[in-house]
N, C-alpha and C positions, 0 to 999 in steps of 0.2 A: 558386847555389844550389835545390836542388830542395824541390819544395813537397810539404809531409805530405800523407801520402794522408789524405781525409776516413774515418774511422772509421764503421760500420753501428752503430746505436742497441744491439745484441746483443755487440757488440767492446765498444763503449765501456762499459756495463755492466762487462763482462767486466775490460775493465784497470783502472778503479776499484774491482773487487773484490781483484784482486793488488796493489794499493797499500793498498787496505783493511789487508788479511792481511797486509802486510808491516808494516805495523802495529804491528797486533797481535801477528805475532812476534815483534821486534824490542824491543817494549816486555817483554811476557813473559819474554825469556832476559834482557835487561838486569835487571829485579826478580829474578829467579831467580839468577843471577851477584850480584846483588849480597844476597841471602839467604846466600849458601855465604861472600860473602866475612864475613861478621859471624861464620858461625859458625867459619871458621876463626879470623877473633881469638881468637873465646872461647876458643878451645882453646888457644891461643898462637901461631898458625900466621900471625904477622903479613904475613912476605913472600908467603905464598899468599893471604894475604885480599888485599892491593896488587894482585897478580896478578889477581885476580875482579872488583877494582874497574874497573880498566883493560879489562878484558875487555867488562865491563858499560857503561862510558865508547864503546866502540867501537859496540857495538850502538844504543848511544843517538845516537850518529852516524849511525848508517844509517838509524835511524828521522827523523832531524831534517833529514834529505836529503831525504828521502821525504815532510815536512812540508813545505818547504823550496818543494819542485818542485808540490805543490799548492795553495797560498799563493799561486806564483808566476803559475801558470796562472788561478786565481781574479783577480788584480789585473790578467790581462789579457784577462777577460770569457769568459774560459775557465769558464762556473760549474760543478761537479762535482752532481751529484745527492746531495745530502746525506739518509743511508737512517739506522735503529737501528745499523747494523754501523760508518759511517763514525762517529758518534757515539762508539757502545763502542770505537774505533780509538784516538781521541785520550784518551778516556779512562783507556785503557791506559798510553799514552805519561807524561801528566802524571803519574800514580801512578809510573811507572819514575824517571821524574824524581826527583819527590819521594822514593822510596825509595833510590834510590841516592845523593842529598845527605845521609840520613839516617844509610844505612851507612856509608858516610865518620866522619860523626860517631863512629860508633861502634864504627871502625878505631881510629881514632885512640885513642878513649877507654880503649878494650883495650890499646892499646899501652901507653901511660901508666900504668896501672895493672898490668902486667907490666913495665917497667921500674925500677918503683917497690917492686917486690915486694909489691906488697897480693895480688897473684893469681900465683899458679905453676903448673906444668902437672902437677906432681906430685898 
């Protein structure tokens, strides 16, 4: 097995920045898609809402995989420099997860309201 090339401090910092920005982007996308799901459900477009939630889940999986890789490296002794941006990326991800969970509940609620005829699209 080939040995990994040792990165310079500048390369390591750039790699860390890319990982951090990936968490922010995927977390932001998941939150936006979750909000779009709520709006669709509110308008009675339940299938569209479910599609948006699925896309939000996919963005969260990407973010989660990145985070898991970071945690694995940390456990192996490859400590990352913790910056405010890194903390911010984790905050983004946690908020996205919470928002996605809430959006799923709201879509379910809107679906029940439309099925019971308590709400109509007219």
